[in-house]
C-alpha positions in Angstrom: -77.6 -2.3 76.3 -77.1 -5.7 78.0 -74.7 -8.1 76.4 -76.6 -10.6 74.2 -76.6 -14.1 75.7 -75.1 -15.7 72.5 -71.8 -16.9 71.4 -69.7 -14.0 69.9 -69.8 -15.4 66.4 -73.6 -14.9 66.5 -73.5 -11.2 67.4 -74.6 -8.7 64.8 -72.1 -6.1 63.4 -73.9 -3.3 65.2 -73.7 -5.2 68.6 -70.0 -5.9 68.1 -69.2 -2.3 67.3 -71.1 -1.0 70.3 -69.3 -3.4 72.6 -65.9 -2.4 71.1 -66.7 1.3 71.6 -67.6 0.6 75.3 -64.4 -1.4 75.8 -66.4 -4.5 76.8 -65.2 -6.7 73.9 -62.0 -7.1 71.9 -61.9 -7.8 68.1 -59.4 -10.6 69.1 -62.0 -12.4 71.2 -64.6 -12.1 68.5 -62.3 -13.3 65.7 -61.2 -16.2 67.9 -64.8 -17.2 68.5 -65.5 -17.0 64.8 -62.5 -19.1 63.9 -63.4 -21.7 66.4 -66.9 -21.9 65.1 -65.6 -22.1 61.5 -63.4 -25.0 62.6 -66.4 -26.9 63.8 -68.5 -26.3 60.7 -66.0 -26.2 57.9 -65.4 -30.0 57.5 -69.1 -30.3 56.8 -69.9 -27.1 54.8 -66.7 -26.5 52.7 -67.7 -22.8 52.5 -64.2 -21.2 52.9 -61.2 -20.6 50.7 -57.9 -19.1 52.0 -58.8 -19.6 55.6 -55.7 -18.3 57.4 -56.4 -17.9 61.1 -53.1 -16.2 61.9 -53.7 -13.5 59.3 -57.2 -12.9 60.6 -55.9 -12.7 64.2 -53.2 -10.3 63.2 -55.9 -8.0 61.7 -57.9 -8.4 64.9 -54.9 -7.4 67.1 -54.3 -4.3 65.0 -58.0 -3.4 65.4 -57.8 -4.0 69.1 -54.9 -1.6 69.4 -56.8 1.1 67.5 -59.9 0.7 69.8 -57.7 0.9 72.9 -56.3 4.2 71.6 -59.8 5.4 70.9 -59.1 5.8 67.2 -60.9 3.1 65.1 -60.0 3.5 61.5 -63.5 3.1 60.0 -67.1 2.1 60.5 -66.4 -1.7 60.5 -63.2 -1.7 62.6 -62.7 -5.2 64.1 -65.9 -6.8 62.6 -65.4 -10.2 60.9 -66.2 -10.4 57.2 -65.9 -12.9 54.4 -65.4 -12.2 50.7 -66.4 -14.3 47.7 -63.2 -15.6 46.1 -63.9 -13.8 42.8 -63.5 -10.5 44.5 -59.7 -10.0 44.3 -57.6 -9.5 47.4 -54.0 -8.3 46.8 -51.5 -11.1 46.6 -54.0 -13.9 46.6 -55.0 -16.1 43.6 -58.5 -15.7 42.1 -59.4 -19.2 40.9 -63.0 -18.3 39.9 -64.2 -21.6 41.2 -62.4 -23.6 38.5 -59.4 -25.8 38.4 -58.7 -24.4 34.9 -57.5 -21.1 36.3 -53.7 -20.5 36.7 -53.2 -19.4 40.3 -51.5 -16.1 40.0 -51.5 -13.5 42.8 -53.9 -10.6 42.3 -52.1 -7.3 41.9 -54.6 -5.2 43.9 -57.7 -5.4 46.0 -60.9 -5.1 44.0 -63.0 -2.1 45.0 -65.2 -4.0 47.5 -62.2 -5.5 49.2 -60.4 -2.2 49.3 -63.5 -0.5 51.0 -63.7 -3.2 53.6 -60.0 -2.9 54.5 -60.3 0.9 54.7 -63.2 0.4 57.1 -61.1 -1.9 59.4 -63.0 -5.1 58.8 -61.3 -8.3 59.7 -61.1 -10.6 56.7 -61.7 -14.1 58.1 -61.5 -15.9 54.7 -62.7 -15.9 51.1 -65.7 -18.1 50.3 -66.4 -20.7 47.6 -68.1 -20.5 44.3 -68.8 -22.9 41.3 -66.8 -22.8 38.0 -66.8 -19.2 36.6 -69.9 -18.4 38.8 -72.1 -20.1 36.2 -74.0 -22.4 38.4 -76.6 -21.9 41.1 -75.0 -24.5 43.3 -71.8 -25.1 45.3 -70.4 -27.6 42.8 -66.8 -26.7 41.7 -63.8 -28.3 40.0 -61.5 -26.3 42.3 -63.3 -26.2 45.7 -64.9 -29.0 47.6 -68.6 -29.1 47.2 -70.2 -26.5 49.4 -73.3 -27.5 51.4 -76.3 -26.0 53.1 -76.2 -25.8 56.9 -79.9 -26.3 57.1 -79.5 -29.7 55.4 -76.0 -30.9 54.5 -77.5 -33.0 51.7 -78.7 -29.8 50.0 -76.9 -27.1 48.1 -76.5 -23.6 49.5 -77.1 -22.3 46.0 -74.8 -20.2 44.0 -72.8 -18.7 42.7 -72.2 -17.0 46.0 -72.3 -20.5 47.6 -69.8 -20.2 50.4 -71.0 -16.8 51.4 -74.6 -17.9 51.9 -73.6 -21.0 53.8 -71.1 -19.0 55.9 -73.8 -16.5 56.8 -76.4 -19.0 57.8 -73.8 -21.0 59.8 -72.5 -18.0 61.7 -69.0 -17.4 60.3 -69.4 -13.9 61.7 -72.0 -11.2 60.7 -70.9 -9.8 57.4 -70.4 -11.6 54.0 -70.0 -10.3 50.5 -71.0 -12.0 47.2 -71.7 -11.1 43.6 -74.8 -11.5 41.4 -75.3 -11.5 37.6 -78.6 -13.5 37.3 -79.4 -14.3 40.9 -76.1 -15.4 42.5 -76.7 -13.4 45.7 -80.5 -13.8 46.0 -80.8 -17.5 45.1 -78.4 -18.8 47.8 -79.8 -16.2 50.2 -83.2 -17.7 49.7 -82.1 -21.2 50.0 -80.0 -20.5 53.1 -82.6 -18.3 54.9 -80.5 -15.2 55.1 -80.9 -11.6 53.7 -79.1 -10.3 50.6 -79.4 -7.2 48.5 -78.5 -7.1 44.8 -78.1 -3.3 44.5 -78.8 -1.1 41.5 -76.1 -1.7 38.9 -73.1 0.5 39.7 -74.2 1.2 43.3 -71.2 -0.8 44.6 -68.2 -0.3 42.4 -66.7 -3.6 41.2 -63.8 -4.6 39.0 -64.2 -6.0 36.4 -67.6 -4.5 35.6 -70.0 -6.4 33.3 -73.6 -6.1 32.2 -75.8 -7.0 35.1 -72.9 -7.8 37.5 -73.3 -6.5 41.1 -71.6 -7.1 44.4 -73.8 -7.1 47.5 -74.1 -8.0 51.2 -75.1 -11.4 52.6 -76.2 -11.1 56.2 -78.6 -12.5 58.8 -80.3 -9.2 59.2 -81.3 -6.1 57.1 -79.5 -3.9 59.7 -76.1 -5.5 59.0 -76.7 -5.3 55.2 -77.4 -1.6 55.5 -74.2 -1.1 57.5 -72.3 -2.9 54.7 -73.9 -0.7 52.0 -72.6 2.4 53.8 -69.1 1.2 53.3 -69.3 -0.6 49.9 -71.2 2.2 48.0 -68.2 4.5 48.2 -66.8 5.5 44.8 -64.0 3.8 42.8 -62.9 5.0 39.4 -62.0 1.4 38.3 -65.7 0.7 37.7 -66.7 2.3 34.4 -70.3 1.5 35.1 -70.5 2.9 38.6 -73.1 5.4 39.6 -72.4 9.0 40.6 -71.6 9.5 44.2 -74.8 9.9 46.2 -75.4 10.6 49.8 -77.7 7.9 50.9 -78.9 7.7 54.5 -78.3 4.0 54.9 -78.8 4.2 58.6 -82.5 5.1 58.0 -83.3 1.6 56.8 -85.8 1.1 59.6 -89.0 3.2 59.1 -91.2 0.8 61.1 -94.3 -0.7 59.5 -96.7 2.3 59.5 -95.2 3.7 56.3 -96.4 0.6 54.5 -99.9 2.1 54.5 -100.8 3.1 50.9 -97.8 1.5 49.2 -98.6 -0.1 46.0 -97.0 -3.5 45.7 -97.1 -5.9 42.8 -97.3 -9.6 43.5 -95.7 -11.9 40.9 -96.4 -15.6 41.5 -95.6 -16.8 37.9 -92.3 -15.9 36.3 -93.6 -16.6 32.8 -90.8 -19.0 32.0 -88.8 -21.8 33.5 -89.8 -24.1 36.3 -93.2 -24.1 37.9 -93.4 -22.6 41.4 -93.6 -25.4 44.0 -96.8 -25.3 46.1 -95.0 -24.6 49.4 -93.1 -21.7 47.9 -96.3 -20.2 46.4 -98.1 -20.6 49.8 -95.2 -18.8 51.6 -95.2 -15.9 49.2 -99.0 -15.6 49.4 -98.7 -15.4 53.2 -96.0 -12.7 53.0 -98.3 -10.7 50.7 -101.1 -11.2 53.3 -98.9 -9.8 56.0 -98.1 -6.7 53.9 -101.8 -6.3 53.1 -102.7 -6.5 56.8 -100.1 -3.7 57.5 -101.9 -1.4 55.0 -100.1 -2.0 51.7 -102.1 -2.4 48.5 -100.9 -5.7 47.1 -102.0 -6.4 43.5 -101.5 -9.6 41.5 -99.3 -9.1 38.4 -99.2 -10.9 35.1 -95.8 -12.4 34.1 -93.6 -10.2 32.0 -90.7 -12.6 31.3 -90.9 -15.1 28.4 -89.1 -18.3 27.7 -87.6 -16.6 24.6 -86.0 -14.0 26.8 -84.6 -16.6 29.2 -83.4 -18.8 26.4 -81.8 -15.9 24.6 -79.8 -14.8 27.6 -78.8 -18.4 28.2 -77.5 -18.8 24.7 -75.6 -15.5 24.8 -73.9 -16.5 28.0 -73.1 -19.9 26.4 -71.4 -18.2 23.5 -69.4 -16.0 25.9 -68.3 -19.1 27.9 -67.6 -21.1 24.7 -65.2 -18.4 23.5 -63.6 -18.2 26.9 -63.1 -22.0 27.1 -61.8 -22.2 23.5 -59.1 -19.7 24.4 -57.8 -22.1 27.1 -55.1 -24.7 26.4 -56.8 -28.1 25.9 -55.4 -29.5 29.1 -56.8 -26.5 31.0 -60.2 -26.7 29.4 -60.4 -30.4 30.4 -60.3 -29.3 34.1 -63.5 -27.4 33.9 -66.6 -29.1 35.2 -68.1 -31.4 32.4 -71.5 -29.8 32.9 -70.0 -26.3 32.2 -68.0 -27.6 29.2 -71.2 -29.3 27.7 -73.2 -26.1 28.3 -70.5 -23.8 26.7 -69.7 -26.1 23.8 -73.4 -26.3 22.8 -73.0 -22.8 21.5 -70.3 -23.8 18.9 -72.9 -24.1 16.1 -74.6 -20.8 16.8 -74.3 -18.4 13.8 -73.6 -14.7 14.0 -77.2 -13.8 13.4 -78.4 -16.3 16.0 -75.9 -14.9 18.6 -77.1 -11.4 17.8 -80.7 -12.4 18.3 -79.8 -14.1 21.6 -77.9 -11.0 22.8 -80.9 -8.8 22.0 -82.9 -10.6 24.7 -80.9 -8.8 27.4 -82.4 -5.5 26.3 -85.8 -7.0 25.7 -85.8 -8.3 29.3 -84.8 -4.8 30.5 -87.7 -3.1 28.7 -90.2 -5.7 29.8 -89.1 -5.5 33.5 -89.2 -1.7 33.7 -92.6 -1.5 32.0 -94.1 -4.2 34.2 -92.8 -2.7 37.4 -93.6 1.0 36.6 -97.1 1.0 38.2 -95.7 -0.2 41.6 -93.6 1.1 44.4 -92.2 -2.5 44.8 -92.7 -5.9 43.4 -92.6 -9.1 45.5 -92.2 -12.7 44.2 -90.6 -15.9 45.1 -86.8 -15.6 44.9 -86.8 -19.1 43.3 -89.6 -21.3 42.1 -88.0 -24.2 44.0 -86.2 -24.8 47.3 -82.7 -26.0 47.8 -81.9 -29.2 45.8 -79.3 -31.9 46.2 -75.8 -30.6 46.8 -74.3 -32.8 44.1 -76.4 -31.3 41.3 -75.1 -28.4 39.3 -78.7 -27.0 38.8 -82.2 -28.0 39.7 -82.8 -29.6 36.2 -79.3 -31.3 36.1 -79.5 -30.5 32.4 -76.8 -28.4 30.7 -79.2 -27.6 27.8 -81.8 -26.3 30.3 -79.6 -24.9 33.0 -81.3 -21.6 34.0 -85.0 -22.6 34.4 -84.9 -21.4 38.0 -83.7 -17.8 37.5 -86.9 -16.4 35.9 -87.7 -14.3 39.0 -84.2 -13.0 39.7 -82.5 -12.3 36.3 -84.8 -9.6 35.0 -83.6 -7.2 37.7 -80.0 -7.7 36.7 -80.9 -6.5 33.2 -83.2 -3.6 34.3 -80.6 -2.5 36.9 -83.2 -2.4 39.6 -82.3 -3.3 43.3 -83.7 -6.6 44.5 -83.4 -8.4 47.8 -84.1 -11.8 49.2 -85.4 -12.3 52.7 -86.6 -15.5 54.4 -90.4 -15.8 54.6 -91.0 -19.3 55.7 -89.9 -23.0 55.7 -91.0 -26.2 54.0 -92.3 -29.1 56.0 -88.8 -30.5 55.8 -87.4 -27.3 57.3 -85.8 -25.7 54.2 -85.9 -21.9 54.0 -88.1 -20.1 51.4 -87.0 -16.7 50.0 -89.2 -13.7 49.3 -87.8 -11.4 46.6 -88.4 -7.6 47.0 -87.6 -5.5 43.9 -87.7 -1.7 43.9 -87.4 1.0 41.3 -84.0 1.7 39.8 -81.8 3.5 42.3 -84.2 2.9 45.2 -81.8 0.6 47.1 -82.7 2.2 50.4 -86.4 1.7 49.8 -85.8 -2.0 49.2 -84.0 -2.2 52.5 -86.8 -0.3 54.2 -89.5 -2.7 52.9 -87.3 -5.7 53.8 -86.9 -4.3 57.3 -90.6 -3.8 57.6 -91.3 -7.4 56.5 -88.6 -8.5 59.0 -90.8 -7.0 61.7 -94.0 -8.5 60.3 -93.0 -12.1 59.7 -93.3 -14.9 62.3 -90.4 -15.6 64.6 -87.6 -17.3 62.7 -86.3 -20.8 63.5 -82.9 -21.0 65.4 -79.9 -20.9 63.1 -78.5 -24.4 62.4 -75.6 -25.7 64.5 -72.6 -27.8 63.5 -73.3 -31.6 63.6 
């Protein structure tokens, strides 16, 4: 395989590993290239946290020595990776995106971090997130505002803000974020990358929580599949993790012939929240046409979410946040973003019965999602009804009393525990990426990767990745 004519920071994980195995490249060279590229981008993007070049280079030198001995320690040995800052790494503080957190060192690696270390990956840095991960933007009271490399005036999305920006900007091939209502897929869609929110429990995480998943953020389906091979290993700390299953992650590419006869639902209306922007709707319809031309049966779906479901989940999360913030010392609470404080404090008047009714919408959403998706092998939709908005805004509405109007397509699959991915399917006239969401049946994570890979082959050539100003 001839060496790709690209800077090393742009190489895929598979390309890097093949070059390491042939002795044609060193992990040190690659890490240096990534760090130099990060240095050019970071003053503009603010995607990184705990960027410590010498620690990254020390990991790379250790990997280089293992490759020279012919004894790599794992399937990602020497490959650069970033981790969202809420995924604990031993000895490092976990601010959760907010200045209100006391910066205490984590006692141990969280499960995803532990798996990456065992696999030999080089941790380049952690990546930024908004306060408590409760925004779909890169606005934070702790980190500098993260920005979208396609347009620095726009948000990368959130809450996995830095990870999406880092992937699109080329901070190496592999990035890891988390998702509880769209926090992987929304920024992936707005930054033009690929991300998979796996079935709940597929990737063990600590602490576990209803709907919370860790997942890959990459430029390609292939690199995401490689990460899934590593991250889906068991860890007893996650009480919600799935039983160990031997999944052939390397079989993510089945070509396009297998699309013939697949039954795919097409959802163009979430049933709640913001209306879908015309350019988004057109891009999703075009994606559906490509799948139809490849032999899939694509059938329009009626919306299954309701505003009552979305509002109920919103109010339940507000109450949780309200209780968390009330437990803080007043001077600590005052450090939280005002938007988040306003949102959380709005739950102070909710009664017990009202809170119970709000909580019940998580299960109502689950039932509706499973029922609606049951007739189909997969469901496709917009990842978001809108494209990336202004970087300074906490949400598309900029209204803490209507903060989640953009997650109607993504949040149902957190509640139903179904795997769902976002892959780029087009661009606006202004050049902003548009995400196509692909959801599969519960536990069919590999199937979602396979459909995403097939679409990757069908879609038009992608625009070049953005470069530093």
